[in-house]
DSSP file (Angstrom, degrees, kcal/mol; ACC not computed):
  #  RESIDUE AA STRUCTURE BP1 BP2  ACC     N-H-->O    O-->H-N    N-H-->O    O-->H-N    TCO  KAPPA ALPHA  PHI   PSI    X-CA   Y-CA   Z-CA
    1    1 A M              0   0    0      0, 0.0     2,-0.8     0, 0.0     9,-0.2   0.000 360.0 360.0 360.0 136.0    8.4   19.5    9.4
    2    2 A N        +     0   0    0      1,-0.2     6,-0.0     8,-0.1     0, 0.0  -0.701 360.0 177.0 -82.4 109.2    4.9   18.2    8.7
    3    3 A T        -     0   0    0     -2,-0.8    -1,-0.2     2,-0.1     3,-0.1   0.671  37.3-131.2 -84.8 -18.0    3.3   20.8    6.5
    4    4 A G        +     0   0    0      1,-0.3     2,-0.2     4,-0.1    -2,-0.1   0.501  61.7 136.4  78.4   3.0    0.0   18.9    6.1
    5    5 A Q    >   -     0   0    0      1,-0.1     3,-2.0     2,-0.0    -1,-0.3  -0.552  66.4 -93.1 -84.8 149.0    0.2   19.3    2.4
    6    6 A A  T 3  S+     0   0    0      1,-0.3    -1,-0.1    -2,-0.2     6,-0.0  -0.322 114.0  26.7 -55.8 137.4   -0.5   16.5    0.0
    7    7 A G  T 3  S+     0   0    0      1,-0.3    -1,-0.3    -3,-0.1     3,-0.1   0.327  84.3 127.8  88.4  -7.9    2.7   14.8   -1.0
    8    8 A D    X   -     0   0    0     -3,-2.0     3,-2.5     1,-0.2     4,-0.5  -0.740  51.0-153.4 -81.7 109.1    4.4   15.7    2.2
    9    9 A P  G >  S+     0   0    0      0, 0.0     3,-1.1     0, 0.0    -1,-0.2   0.801  92.8  59.6 -57.6 -29.4    5.7   12.3    3.5
   10   10 A S  G 3  S+     0   0    0      1,-0.2    -8,-0.1    -9,-0.2    -2,-0.0   0.635  97.8  61.3 -73.6 -11.6    5.6   13.4    7.1
   11   11 A A  G <  S+     0   0    0     -3,-2.5    -1,-0.2    -6,-0.2     2,-0.2   0.588  82.6 103.0 -88.1 -10.5    1.9   14.1    6.7
   12   12 A E    <   -     0   0    0     -3,-1.1     2,-0.2    -4,-0.5    -6,-0.0  -0.523  68.7-133.4 -77.4 138.0    1.2   10.4    5.9
   13   13 A K        -     0   0    0     -2,-0.2     5,-0.1     1,-0.1    -2,-0.1  -0.614  27.1-102.9 -85.4 148.0   -0.3    8.3    8.7
   14   14 A D    >   -     0   0    0     -2,-0.2     3,-2.9     1,-0.1     4,-0.4  -0.536  30.2-127.0 -64.8 130.1    1.0    4.9    9.5
   15   15 A P  G >  S+     0   0    0      0, 0.0     3,-1.3     0, 0.0    -1,-0.1   0.801 109.0  64.5 -52.7 -29.9   -1.4    2.3    8.0
   16   16 A S  G 3  S+     0   0    0      1,-0.3    -2,-0.0    35,-0.1    35,-0.0   0.689 101.1  52.2 -68.5 -15.0   -1.6    0.6   11.3
   17   17 A D  G <  S+     0   0    0     -3,-2.9    -1,-0.3    34,-0.1     2,-0.1   0.467  82.0 120.1 -96.7  -2.1   -3.2    3.8   12.7
   18   18 A W    X   -     0   0    0     -3,-1.3     3,-1.0    -4,-0.4     4,-0.2  -0.390  60.9-143.2 -66.6 135.8   -5.9    4.0   10.0
   19   19 A V  T 3  S+     0   0    0      1,-0.2     3,-0.4     2,-0.1    -1,-0.1   0.885 105.4  36.7 -62.2 -38.5   -9.5    4.0   11.2
   20   20 A T  T >  S+     0   0    0      1,-0.2     3,-1.9     2,-0.1    30,-0.4   0.202  83.4 113.3 -99.1  15.0  -10.5    1.9    8.2
   21   21 A G  T <  S+     0   0    0     -3,-1.0    30,-1.9     1,-0.3    31,-0.5   0.743  73.4  55.3 -62.0 -24.7   -7.3   -0.2    8.0
   22   22 A D  T 3  S+     0   0    0     -3,-0.4    -1,-0.3    -4,-0.2    -2,-0.1   0.491  87.5 100.8 -88.9  -0.5   -9.0   -3.4    8.9
   23   23 A E  S <  S-     0   0    0     -3,-1.9    27,-2.8     1,-0.1    28,-0.3  -0.420  90.5 -82.7 -76.0 158.0  -11.5   -3.0    6.0
   24   24 A P  B     -A   49   0A   0      0, 0.0    25,-0.2     0, 0.0    -1,-0.1  -0.283  56.6 -92.6 -59.0 145.5  -11.0   -5.0    2.8
   25   25 A A        -     0   0    0     23,-2.5    25,-0.1    21,-0.1    24,-0.0  -0.181  46.4-106.2 -54.4 149.5   -8.5   -3.5    0.4
   26   26 A T     >  -     0   0    0      1,-0.1     4,-2.5    -3,-0.1     5,-0.2  -0.299  27.5-108.1 -73.0 165.4  -10.0   -1.3   -2.3
   27   27 A G  H  > S+     0   0    0      1,-0.2     4,-2.6     2,-0.2     5,-0.2   0.894 121.1  51.1 -59.9 -41.5  -10.3   -2.5   -5.9
   28   28 A A  H  > S+     0   0    0      2,-0.2     4,-2.3     1,-0.2     5,-0.3   0.903 109.9  49.2 -66.6 -40.4   -7.6   -0.1   -6.9
   29   29 A Q  H  > S+     0   0    0      2,-0.2     4,-2.9     1,-0.2     5,-0.2   0.944 112.6  47.9 -62.0 -46.6   -5.2   -1.3   -4.2
   30   30 A K  H  X S+     0   0    0     -4,-2.5     4,-2.7     1,-0.2     5,-0.2   0.919 111.8  49.5 -60.9 -45.2   -5.9   -5.0   -5.1
   31   31 A S  H  X S+     0   0    0     -4,-2.6     4,-1.8     2,-0.2    -1,-0.2   0.941 116.2  40.9 -60.4 -49.0   -5.4   -4.3   -8.8
   32   32 A Y  H  X S+     0   0    0     -4,-2.3     4,-2.6     2,-0.2     5,-0.2   0.905 114.7  53.0 -66.9 -41.4   -2.0   -2.5   -8.3
   33   33 A L  H  X S+     0   0    0     -4,-2.9     4,-2.8    -5,-0.3    -2,-0.2   0.911 108.7  48.5 -60.8 -43.9   -0.9   -4.9   -5.7
   34   34 A H  H  X S+     0   0    0     -4,-2.7     4,-2.3    -5,-0.2    -1,-0.2   0.867 110.3  52.6 -67.7 -33.7   -1.5   -7.9   -7.9
   35   35 A T  H  X S+     0   0    0     -4,-1.8     4,-1.8    -5,-0.2    -2,-0.2   0.945 113.7  43.1 -62.1 -48.3    0.4   -6.2  -10.8
   36   36 A L  H  X S+     0   0    0     -4,-2.6     4,-1.9     1,-0.2    -2,-0.2   0.898 112.5  52.8 -65.2 -40.8    3.4   -5.6   -8.5
   37   37 A A  H  X>S+     0   0    0     -4,-2.8     5,-2.9     1,-0.2     4,-0.9   0.904 106.8  52.5 -63.4 -42.1    3.2   -9.1   -7.0
   38   38 A R  H ><5S+     0   0    0     -4,-2.3     3,-0.8     1,-0.2    -1,-0.2   0.933 110.1  48.7 -58.3 -45.7    3.3  -10.6  -10.4
   39   39 A Q  H 3<5S+     0   0    0     -4,-1.8    -1,-0.2     1,-0.2    -2,-0.2   0.860 115.1  44.4 -61.6 -36.1    6.4   -8.6  -11.3
   40   40 A A  H 3<5S-     0   0    0     -4,-1.9    -1,-0.2    -5,-0.1    -2,-0.2   0.505 112.4-119.2 -86.6  -6.6    8.0   -9.7   -8.0
   41   41 A G  T <<5S+     0   0    0     -4,-0.9     2,-0.3    -3,-0.8    -3,-0.2   0.838  70.7 129.4  69.2  34.3    6.9  -13.3   -8.4
   42   42 A E      < -     0   0    0     -5,-2.9     2,-0.3    -6,-0.1    -1,-0.3  -0.765  54.0-129.3-117.7 163.1    4.9  -13.2   -5.2
   43   43 A D        -     0   0    0     -2,-0.3    -9,-0.0    -3,-0.1     0, 0.0  -0.857  16.3-160.6-108.0 147.7    1.3  -14.2   -4.3
   44   44 A V        -     0   0    0     -2,-0.3     2,-0.1   -14,-0.0     9,-0.0  -0.997  24.2-115.5-127.2 132.7   -1.0  -11.8   -2.4
   45   45 A P    >   -     0   0    0      0, 0.0     3,-1.1     0, 0.0     0, 0.0  -0.378  16.0-134.8 -66.4 144.5   -4.1  -13.1   -0.5
   46   46 A D  T 3  S+     0   0    0      1,-0.2   -21,-0.1    -2,-0.1   -16,-0.0   0.742 102.1  59.1 -70.4 -23.6   -7.4  -11.9   -1.9
   47   47 A D  T 3  S+     0   0    0    -23,-0.1    -1,-0.2     2,-0.0     2,-0.0   0.108  75.2 143.1 -95.7  24.2   -8.7  -11.0    1.6
   48   48 A I    <   -     0   0    0     -3,-1.1   -23,-2.5     1,-0.1     2,-0.1  -0.299  47.9-121.8 -65.2 144.9   -5.9   -8.5    2.4
   49   49 A T  B  >  -A   24   0A   0    -25,-0.2     4,-2.6     1,-0.1     5,-0.2  -0.362  22.5-107.5 -83.6 166.1   -6.9   -5.4    4.4
   50   50 A K  H  > S+     0   0    0    -27,-2.8     4,-2.1   -30,-0.4     5,-0.2   0.924 120.0  46.8 -58.3 -45.8   -6.4   -1.8    3.3
   51   51 A A  H  > S+     0   0    0    -30,-1.9     4,-2.2   -28,-0.3    -1,-0.2   0.929 114.2  45.7 -64.1 -46.6   -3.6   -1.3    5.8
   52   52 A D  H  > S+     0   0    0    -31,-0.5     4,-2.6     1,-0.2    -1,-0.2   0.869 112.1  53.0 -67.9 -35.1   -1.8   -4.5    4.9
   53   53 A A  H  X S+     0   0    0     -4,-2.6     4,-2.5     2,-0.2    -1,-0.2   0.910 108.7  49.4 -64.2 -41.3   -2.3   -3.8    1.2
   54   54 A S  H  X S+     0   0    0     -4,-2.1     4,-2.1     2,-0.2    -2,-0.2   0.921 112.8  46.4 -63.8 -44.4   -0.7   -0.4    1.6
   55   55 A I  H  X S+     0   0    0     -4,-2.2     4,-2.2     1,-0.2    -2,-0.2   0.932 114.3  48.2 -63.2 -45.7    2.3   -1.8    3.5
   56   56 A K  H  X S+     0   0    0     -4,-2.6     4,-2.9     1,-0.2     5,-0.2   0.871 108.7  54.1 -65.8 -37.3    2.7   -4.6    0.9
   57   57 A I  H  X S+     0   0    0     -4,-2.5     4,-2.6     2,-0.2     5,-0.2   0.941 108.6  48.8 -62.1 -46.1    2.5   -2.1   -2.0
   58   58 A D  H  X S+     0   0    0     -4,-2.1     4,-1.9     2,-0.2    -2,-0.2   0.927 112.9  48.4 -57.7 -45.6    5.3    0.0   -0.5
   59   59 A E  H  X S+     0   0    0     -4,-2.2     4,-2.3     1,-0.2    -2,-0.2   0.934 114.3  44.5 -59.7 -49.0    7.4   -3.1    0.0
   60   60 A L  H  X S+     0   0    0     -4,-2.9     4,-2.7     1,-0.2     6,-0.4   0.818 108.3  57.2 -71.9 -29.8    6.8   -4.3   -3.6
   61   61 A Q  H  X>S+     0   0    0     -4,-2.6     4,-1.5    -5,-0.2     5,-1.0   0.923 110.7  44.8 -63.8 -42.0    7.4   -0.9   -5.1
   62   62 A E  H  <5S+     0   0    0     -4,-1.9    -2,-0.2    -5,-0.2    -1,-0.2   0.923 114.7  48.4 -66.0 -43.9   10.8   -0.8   -3.5
   63   63 A E  H  <5S+     0   0    0     -4,-2.3    -2,-0.2     1,-0.2    -1,-0.2   0.874 120.8  35.3 -64.0 -39.4   11.5   -4.4   -4.6
   64   64 A T  H  <5S-     0   0    0     -4,-2.7    -1,-0.2    -5,-0.1    -2,-0.2   0.578 106.3-121.1 -95.1  -9.7   10.4   -3.9   -8.2
   65   65 A G  T  <5 +     0   0    0     -4,-1.5     2,-0.2     1,-0.3    -3,-0.2   0.669  68.9 131.0  78.9  15.5   11.7   -0.3   -8.5
   66   66 A R      < +     0   0    0     -5,-1.0    -1,-0.3    -6,-0.4    -2,-0.1  -0.640  50.3  10.9 -99.6 160.0    8.2    1.0   -9.4
   67   67 A G              0   0    0     -2,-0.2    -9,-0.0     1,-0.1     0, 0.0  -0.270 360.0 360.0  77.2-163.4    6.4    3.9   -7.9
   68   68 A Q              0   0    0     -2,-0.0    -1,-0.1     0, 0.0    -2,-0.0   0.481 360.0 360.0  44.8 360.0    7.8    6.6   -5.6
């Protein structure tokens, strides 16, 4: 059940539904994403969008065992 409370996974919107998802990734997203990508031995484009950065962060967190 979606409680709407912070931390409730069912309350999170799919990044593809974000109004600002096509905007450039934030500085914090880029920094964390590049840290994860380095650990995973991957490259990340500098012009990644907010939505794509969020999706890639989730993927790399799972791959590297960080986060969550």
